[in-house]
Phi, psi and omega in degrees: 000150181204169175289134185296342180278351186275346186219080182255127178296122187288319174242137184273118173206085182244156174237130177252120178252120182269103181272354179171173175086358173235135185080007183199161175260117179107181178054041182293125182193124180222140177250131176252116180264113182253193184291339184232023178140192185243135172247124178266132178254112180064155181202082191251177179251168172232145180267130189292147175275181183294346181285349176257127182262107171114312188296150177268326185217155171243134183245158171298170181296104182293335178295328177299317180294321179294319182291332184251015185304318183290341182265347183290124178261328183189164172236131176253130177250128182274328177192177194264014177289151184301328180284006175236339182235348193298333183267356185304311184302322183275324180293327184249018182305125179080001182265150177257014180298129180290143179246126179252122186215150172298160190305313182296313180296321180296317178296319178297318180294323177295322178297313183287334179297337180296340179280348184236103176304130181101340182273341184293343180277356182295140184274112179250122182243141187276135173235160181210173181298140181087351182277151177236149179219144170252117183226128178054036179076015181237143181261123180246140172233138184252143178227157186279136170231158174262140182208185182269022175214147182295156164065047180264146184230152161247176179214159175234135179250122185276132175227169180293339182259009181124175184278148165253119187245132176237117186285340193065187175284136183201163161220162179259107179239106182282349181227059179294153180264356176219125179077186183266163180282170180302143183280075181297323181301319180291323177298317179296319180291327175298319177298321178294322181286335177114117181249120177285312184218135173241144172232135188214150180302125185252005192308316187247027183297335180277355181261116183290160176086214185224153172291152175271157181291151175299332178293326177292320178297318179301316178296320180295317179293319181299320180297318179295316181296316181299327184272000180255126184280347184252200182286145180237129173247140179238120176263130189203169173288128184296334183281351183277078185294327176298320178294319178300315180298318179294321178293326175296320178293321179297321178299318179294316183295327182262009178057044176248150174279141184258132176228159178229136176232129180123133183298320184294323177298317178297319182293312181294323178295318177298317179296320178298318178297317182292330185259009173091022177234061186292119180275339183194171175273111184298338180289344182262000181285143177285136173297125181306330181295342180256003186301323182284345186266349183275149175301138185303316183299339187263010191231136170230117186244129175266132187232127178284160175101049184283351184252017176073023179301136190304321184255010180287160185301314184294322178295318180294323177296316179297325181278350179081020181237024175278136185289339187248344187214136174234138180289139181240159174303129179098352176291148176245128177248118176264118177269096186258062183200169176267144171279106181290132180308132183104340182257005187304313186298314182294319181293316180295328176296319177298315178304312182297319179295320178297316179296322177300326183272004173107356181277162171247130182258128177242130178230186188293347173286343181258324186207165181280078185243007178203150169222150183282154173273359183244135185299143173276179190302316182294325177292321177297322176297319179302312182298317178298320179294320179293319186276325182046058184286154173289322180230156182217135173237112175288140181227172174059074177170163174296163190300322181294329176293319180297317179295319180295321180291323177298316178297320179299315181299319180292327178288316189282318188234002182056026176284163175267119183262140178239120180264119180253150177245166180302130182099346180288144174248121183251126176267133180244118173236176181292341182251344189205151172227118182206157175284124183244350182199166176219130178262136175276089184281146176237111181295154174253158184233148175244126175224107186058244181260004183263132177234128180183182179281177177300322178292319180300320182269004177056041187292319179295318180296318181293325177294317178298318178297320181298315185273329189248342180080185185223136173244124179254121181247123179252124182239130181266131178252155175294144183299125178077003181231170177267347189291150179279129179262307182280121178278353179237095181292161177264133181234133175234131180255132178237120178073015176246112184300132178205065189297329182254008175070006183286328178297316180299318179298316180299317181296314182296321178295317180295320179290324177300319178291321180297319186268043178288169189302326184284000175264359188294340182276355180293145172294154184300321181295320178295320180296318178302316182295319180293323177297316180298314180299317181298311183296314182296323181298317182292313182294320181295321179295325183272325191228003181057040175220155180239096184289156167293142180237122178247123180254128180245123176260127179235153178270000000 
């Protein structure tokens, strides 16, 4: 560590490689190439949409990390959300590169490293607001931001031509109920000193106005809880420790016993206690096994699984197969979370199941029971006004969000905005910021214990099988010869609808004609191709689908 004034790059010539987090929600990861090596900022995962069959997580291109391992000087983590830290154990497996993270994120990473043999040896060092570091010949200063997880940071990189500022994920909450508010004063002073380039969170740029304070949400939830005579369940993001702390206070004020259901809630609460952000006294929590036995009026239960995850506690409760809790007539479920785009169908299905079982669901459309961790449009305008950067790169958002944020920056400060996509390499000099190269990145996927590319996990093939099905054709050959003996091949259809068996009959008749005696001299590969074309033609004509075709030759 050093004073940020002692090591200033005399000429600005940096390269920013966006390995994720632009043009998409999640998988935030950026590499800064300086005079003495590369510093990676965040290394997160993305949760797959329905177009991917099977994987649990999507990671940045691990081959990039392998190819640049000797150049990596450090990794900086801005906060502890999975889309910022989730890929660290696999991206840096076996590496001794130091990781700098705020206390909460560092404790969380040590906890999660236990799931990956070999990752526990990674060096995690604590950083905090106001601290400075010299890494790869570059001077970094960290400042406090408010977000929906404790201990979040932004940073400023000092150059001879002005500061490069990265806000990280943030919202502006002047009255937080846990920790201090965002360091607005430092952002304003950075603007006074001169900002060459700013990068800022674009997640909510399309939402007008401002986020409400967590204290307002606490008051809103308390009002709902006080007015309900029965049991209350709250579904929320497990990482929102400030919300957990407020719900614990609400439980005390309304004389209700507090319980938690879900492994992730227990893990994040334990990490919060270990890292100095205690949300509640764990000794006062109700054992989940007794949750169903307590009088409804006396209970407030926090439940993990706000996004409709199949095996999460709230989904299992809605389905009626949770071992410790069943929904009863008169229960109130407060949905204190955002519906993440792509999860709408699963979440609404959970809502419907809860209502079927007698519960009433309340969400932010009914009452002030949630606030976002990401700044709305007016807050983003404030940050741009304070920083007044010469250049601006919007980050952390889908492509349309980046374009909207770029337009906002040009309107508010007349700065020149550069929109980067995943794989883009941006060169930063004292006179210009522009995209100079593009890398063809290949994401990696995690499915149970398997880690690999889309080809490694056969994702395209599995998707085709899911939508198109499989036809298995068995053809008998004469012993020791290539010639076809059976004029009527055996056909089995998997995942191809054929309720009246007529499709199967048509295929077998067509193949019987195809495999006539004068075809016996064909090579096996040619015969396979003709069988595939024949089967696909028939199915496509009947059902507009092209199944995979597997031909088995037997003697």
